[in-house]
Every structure is written in structure tokens, then in C-alpha cells.
C-alpha positions as CSV (number, residue, x, y, z in Angstrom):
1,M,-15.1,8.8,-26.8
2,V,-17.9,8.8,-24.2
3,S,-20.7,11.2,-24.6
4,K,-23.0,12.5,-21.9
5,T,-26.7,12.2,-22.4
6,S,-28.5,15.5,-22.1
7,D,-31.0,16.1,-19.3
8,L,-33.7,16.9,-21.9
9,V,-33.4,13.4,-23.4
10,L,-33.3,11.7,-20.0
11,E,-36.5,13.6,-18.9
12,R,-38.5,13.0,-22.1
13,L,-37.6,9.4,-23.1
14,P,-38.5,6.4,-21.0
15,Q,-35.5,4.4,-22.3
16,K,-32.4,4.5,-20.2
17,D,-28.8,3.1,-20.5
18,P,-27.9,0.6,-21.8
19,F,-30.9,0.9,-24.2
20,L,-30.8,4.6,-24.9
21,F,-29.5,5.6,-28.4
22,V,-30.1,9.3,-28.4
23,D,-27.6,11.6,-26.6
24,S,-29.0,15.0,-27.5
25,M,-31.4,17.0,-29.5
26,K,-29.5,19.1,-32.1
27,E,-32.6,21.0,-33.2
28,R,-36.3,20.9,-33.6
29,E,-38.3,22.9,-36.1
30,G,-42.0,22.3,-36.6
31,N,-42.6,18.6,-37.3
32,T,-38.9,17.7,-37.7
33,I,-36.3,16.8,-35.0
34,K,-32.6,16.3,-35.3
35,T,-30.8,14.2,-32.7
36,L,-27.3,12.9,-32.1
37,Y,-25.8,9.7,-30.8
38,Q,-22.1,9.1,-30.4
39,V,-21.3,5.4,-31.0
40,T,-18.5,4.7,-28.6
41,G,-17.7,1.1,-29.3
42,E,-18.3,0.2,-25.6
43,E,-22.0,-0.7,-26.3
44,D,-22.7,-4.3,-25.3
45,F,-23.9,-5.4,-28.7
46,F,-20.4,-4.9,-30.2
47,K,-19.2,-7.8,-28.1
48,G,-20.9,-10.3,-30.5
49,H,-21.7,-8.2,-33.6
50,F,-19.0,-8.9,-34.9
51,P,-15.8,-9.5,-32.8
52,G,-12.9,-8.1,-34.8
53,N,-15.2,-6.3,-37.2
54,P,-17.7,-4.4,-35.1
55,I,-20.8,-3.2,-36.9
56,M,-23.8,-1.6,-35.3
57,P,-26.9,-3.8,-35.8
58,G,-29.6,-2.6,-38.1
59,V,-32.2,-3.1,-35.5
60,I,-30.3,-0.8,-33.1
61,L,-30.1,1.9,-35.9
62,Q,-33.9,1.5,-36.3
63,E,-34.3,1.9,-32.5
64,A,-32.3,5.1,-32.5
65,A,-34.7,6.5,-35.1
66,F,-37.7,5.3,-33.1
67,Q,-36.3,7.0,-30.0
68,S,-35.8,10.2,-31.9
69,G,-39.4,9.9,-33.1
70,A,-40.6,9.4,-29.5
71,L,-38.7,12.5,-28.5
72,L,-40.5,14.4,-31.3
73,M,-43.9,12.9,-30.2
74,S,-43.2,14.2,-26.6
75,F,-43.1,17.8,-28.0
76,L,-46.0,17.4,-30.4
77,S,-48.3,15.9,-27.7
78,E,-47.4,18.4,-24.9
79,G,-50.5,19.3,-23.0
80,D,-52.3,16.1,-23.9
81,E,-52.7,13.2,-21.6
82,E,-49.3,11.6,-20.8
83,G,-48.6,8.5,-22.8
84,L,-45.9,6.1,-23.9
85,G,-44.7,6.2,-27.5
86,V,-44.5,2.7,-29.0
87,V,-43.7,1.6,-32.5
88,S,-46.7,0.0,-34.2
89,R,-45.5,-0.2,-37.8
90,V,-42.2,-0.3,-39.7
91,Q,-41.9,-0.1,-43.4
92,D,-39.5,0.8,-46.2
93,V,-36.2,0.3,-44.2
94,K,-33.1,0.8,-46.3
95,F,-29.6,0.3,-45.0
96,K,-27.0,2.1,-47.2
97,N,-23.8,1.7,-45.2
98,F,-22.2,0.3,-42.0
99,V,-22.0,2.1,-38.6
100,K,-18.8,1.5,-36.7
101,P,-17.4,2.5,-33.3
102,G,-16.5,6.2,-33.2
103,D,-19.2,7.2,-35.7
104,L,-21.5,10.1,-34.8
105,L,-25.1,9.3,-35.8
106,E,-27.2,12.2,-36.9
107,M,-30.9,11.3,-36.9
108,E,-33.6,13.4,-38.6
109,V,-37.2,12.3,-38.1
110,T,-40.2,14.1,-39.6
111,L,-43.8,13.7,-38.7
112,D,-45.5,13.2,-42.0
113,E,-49.1,12.8,-40.7
114,Q,-50.9,12.4,-37.4
115,M,-54.3,10.7,-37.0
116,A,-55.5,10.6,-33.4
117,N,-52.8,8.9,-31.4
118,A,-50.9,7.6,-34.5
119,F,-47.8,9.5,-35.7
120,Y,-46.7,8.5,-39.2
121,M,-43.0,9.4,-39.5
122,S,-40.0,9.1,-41.8
123,G,-36.4,9.3,-40.8
124,K,-32.9,9.3,-42.1
125,T,-29.7,8.5,-40.2
126,R,-26.5,10.0,-41.4
127,V,-22.8,9.5,-40.6
128,A,-20.4,12.3,-41.8
129,G,-23.3,13.7,-43.9
130,K,-23.9,10.4,-45.8
131,I,-27.2,8.5,-45.3
132,V,-26.7,5.1,-43.6
133,M,-30.4,4.3,-43.1
134,A,-33.8,5.5,-44.3
135,I,-37.0,4.4,-42.7
136,K,-40.8,5.0,-42.4
137,F,-42.5,4.1,-39.2
138,T,-45.6,4.7,-37.1
139,G,-45.5,5.6,-33.4
140,T,-48.5,5.2,-31.3
141,L,-49.1,7.1,-28.1
142,V,-50.7,4.7,-25.6
143,P,-51.7,5.5,-22.0
144,K,-48.8,4.9,-19.6
145,N,-50.6,2.3,-17.6
146,A,-52.0,0.3,-20.6
């Protein structure tokens, strides 16, 4: 099961393979974005996490949410000076289930508040409609050459 990353994602996110964990944007409405990532089982991290019982690392699940947030930031900051979205705070992370090869991640990230270049967001990642991770985080838009 290999998925192709959409051109929109490749154009708007600075991350690239093998560290890109968003394949496509499902929809965007206002301050909320929904993205998808097909877990293939071919990702490098599965070689050691854990052989014989592959589980997607929680930090990679967080990164997928961060990348979805960065994609949302790219739309919300259109017309502003170009910048790079970086994570400046993570809080209230809850893991509720494992993610295995073959799972389709459905990420939903919402901008809760924006103050200057800080974007306060909350996200949920689902597999087959069930929440596997919930998170609150802050993305900061910094000048590209900082």
C-alpha cells in the first residue's frame, strides 16, 4: 500500500520524504484542516520499533499533527511574509491506541487562537474513526532565514 503525496502538500510543506507524514489534504474549512497519511509499513522507523510487532512511534504521530498544523498555517498566513512553521510548545498529549502498518491516519487540526506569529492549535488523529492521539501545540511562524 504505497500512497502518492499530493502536489499541494509538497509545495506547501518544507518536510520531504522520508520525514513527511502528510499525504494529502482531505478538506479545509475556516480554521480547521483535515489531512491523511497512509502508513505503509515501509517507513524506516518500523525497522526498530518494534521488529515483529511494528508500532508507529508516538513522536511520529505528533509530527504528523505538527505537519498538518503547518499546512493549515500556510493557508492562514497567505499574503504575509513567507516563514517557516516550527513547533514551540507541546502540551496535553494523550495516546489512546496503537498505529500499525496499513492504517490510514486521519488528522484534524484546528487553530484555537492566533497571537502575532504564534498559532495555538489542537489536534486529533483517528484510525478507522477512533481517536488514537489528541494533542495541543503551538506553532510559530519564523522568518525563513532565521
